[in-house]
Steps between C-alpha positions, in 0.01 A plus 500: 500500500168492671232266341148613604181334436183734518125431493173673578223281643128534596266778385665773306501857614668836433871552558617138459709620215635794690600266789693271262659791335619626836675158584676492165612862474647503846704189422613627162594835638717336764717372232440139581470268193167328499271264309130532527275188444146603479249227580171533306152489648602468860595185680384306176810634329726374774333159515523438122810686418327760299733806520671755278829679541455875573743786459503852642313612185205283607452719810528831325177696452282280711483722817159633398358193368250287689475125507808286473735437207554139625135416513339349815280216619347357809679177628297425837739418779257235636573292185860588448613173640250298309637344166370657183277322244809320367627399841766765516626601844459877481727596795780269374463646148539845630816402687646324198448787268651730762818282519506424118529877436763536779302783655627693785149606612141545412320831524128427541236772485155424639247486775393250774492178319814595304694553823394162633652325209801737509565400865454130410776542232712668779449208721607265210831696486452749224617862531182715486427871525139617472317826441155585638237528232119509544228762455349370822781614730445201708847345494639451850838659600464822296294820551451537134501290183557645150194505286275595789519885450439462127192291562365745766540780239303294237224403752486856618450620151215264447324633812556855385335429174207325673440796727388732215258250351371398852429866581340564174252219525455475878605145516681265742816363334686196617867491369668159543879543568740209484606330833376146593659477841606853602361847464805733467417580137122563556565706821749731330317537171167544682632777719676669223197483275253627778309187539222515765508128578812264485460131534817294565564136595635584832179657630180287441205726404143520599279580197248674710749742625608558145146566388445735801812700392362527146156611627662757740693656214173536304336676804793727524454621145762270343346332193778264442726251688835359398584155638855350449487121549798264515457175304537312840263712701272275704175546702480431877272212419738338248799556728335257751486225242761232479741519204314206349155663541623825374656349181171307446319831496736652256472201275127543472583835308185682579706811447815550283677644799443660844465844341184380312354348816554825693347704217193274484439510875537879519257539219255278673539669830509864392320511168782701358644426155829317533774433231812287520838595344780235485831649364660154534839439352554854386609569859811284405567663169648802337816695591632499854437825681812720580502369864518137387765582244729645771408235767552200273830649367631538855402142592657372188828691561520366865449147363786554264706606790426185693601286197822689472573430861390126474225544757206267416185373657342839536208706384579866441221673694401845627458577869473827686594692181820303454593226245587189702579131449250257643592129554281291267396261770344801680282587196389168345148388596401818696233742385505861599142568606347860559443545869124611552633709780767671298526879524400544136177306553417725804584809297277391224208457741583848633436620145158340496590196294294191596657148491150342552599377851 
């Protein structure tokens, strides 16, 4: 009998359910007896012992459903060792609930912060297997994360829709795409949607060069311009500020986000009418795309295999088109940034896309 705890932590995304289904179905189909304990709302469920017993029926019919049947929450790693408001030691509480239920392992689905805590639990002696979830595709140790392709599809759909109204009215449109620290999502959606300018955190932009690109398009007979902007895009001037100085600027809240600042400055410099569209959390929602359904199912199946073979302390990742196991200590605390000199960036520039640099 295998006794498995399972939780989903951090921001939700598409294919979380598909990945959990893959884990459970692979174990059930092996003939191994298993009990599944689903911890509710991420690490909070593990901390406070909030769980429910799940059977194979709970994982039937969820392949195409977005979100997570277990619920999720953000439990920041930087405060995980701090006692809660009642003085509870959160790390010790998670360990005690693990041992109280006599679990053989924990299956944890999440992104960067989630993996830091998962690695901490591994260091504390718990058996842990993780699966790489994030729409940002910024998790170290894997070429791809599930949720990413679905988010690219949704963000691209938004840009496609904006194209028609931008062309009709001859406007500049700024579309804000999720991604505070890395630009994979904005880059891929921008290229797929035919954006003329793409602004990402890894390449600080010069607003004058952006304005020049807009004006040049107008001279060339193009009445509209599409600009895809990552949430974390930053100007060259702001990139020179210290973290404290930049945070102070953000706290002043002259603009709701960088997209509105870019839009205002472009309008001032070019005189063209500029509009901002923020699709926001819809990029996390809806059904997973076919790619993510297959990908998450494969990751889940391989996680099930590791559990059956009693191999713990790994993230199930994807490298060079193969599913691989990656030691958790090699993943935790590392961010996979987009290289400004990457081939895809050079190719985008060959297509005439400006990055404002």
